[in-house]
Each structure stands twice: as structure tokens, then as C-alpha cells.
N, C-alpha and C positions, 0 to 999 in steps of 0.2 A: 504494500500500499504506500502511495506516495505521501511525503509530509506536506501538510498545508502551508502555503506561502505566507511568511511574516508579513505584518504591516509595515514594519521597517527593518532594516538591516544594521546592526552596529559594526562600523568599519575600523580599520586600523590604519590611521592617517600616515603613519611612518611608512608603511607598506605601499601605499597609494603613491607617495613622493618617491620611494625607491624604484618602483616600477616606471614610473613616469620618466625619471631620470634616465633609467636603463634604456628606455625607448628613445631617448633624446628629444623629448618634448618640452616645451615651455609649458607653463601653467596656462596660458592663454590659448595654446594650441589644442591641449588636451580637453580643457574646457569646452572649447568650440566643437571638436569632434564628439563630445559626450552630450552637448546640447545643454550645459549648465553654465552659469555664470562663474567667471574666474574667482572673484571673491569667495564664492561658496567653495570651490576646489580648494583654495588656500585655507579656508577655515578647517575643511576636513584634514588637510595634510598636517595643520599645526595641532589637530586635536580640539579645537575650540567647538567643533561641531563633530559628532560621532554617529549620527544616525541618518540612514539614507531610506527613501521609499523605493519600493522594488523597481519601478520603471527607470528611475535615475541610477540605482545601483547597477542594473542591467546595461545601461547605456554606458557608463563609466567602464565597466568591465569589458564591453566590446570595443570601446575606444582604444583600450590599453592591449587588445588583441588577445584577451583570455577567453577561453572555451566556457560555454554556458554552464558547466558544472564545477568550474575552477572557483575555489573558495578562499584563495590567498589573501583577498581584500578584507576578508571578515576578521573582526577581533576575535581573540581565542575563545572567548565565551559564546561565540556564535557557531563555531564548529560543532556538528552534530556529535553526540557521544557515540563511543564506540562500545559495544557490547562486551561485558566482562572487564572493563578498565576502570 
């Protein structure tokens, strides 16, 4: 059975910044590709904002070239629990 989609995702801003820089993108370029405001992206990267709605999270993940099931932008508390651990 598939998990229901959350109303928001808690993201790891440092990871967003790391992946953006590894891709050679400026904040304005990534923000434009994801369809979000540059100041919002900066706030996410700095940890001032930590939550994203699913459509925005999906757009940011796609703009970074991540696969739909890739969860590396999520804060560690967002990762699904593994059975027996």
C-alpha cells in the first residue's frame, strides 16, 4: 500500500545548497527552473524556512535533476522508517 502524500515536506537546506552548488547553479537560476522566488530558495538553504508544499518540493527536486523517489532533500526526520531499526 502506498503512503499518503504529506501536506508539507521538511527539507534539509544545507543539502539543497550542496546539490545546487554541485550542479553549478546560482540561486536565481535554480529558483527560476523550480518556479519559486529566489528569496524563498535562500531562506530554505539558510534554514530560515524548513517546510515545502508537495508541488514546490517536486519542482525543486526536478530542477536539481533528482529522481521522483529521491529523498535526499528531506530532513532526516522525514525519511521513512525502516522495519526493525
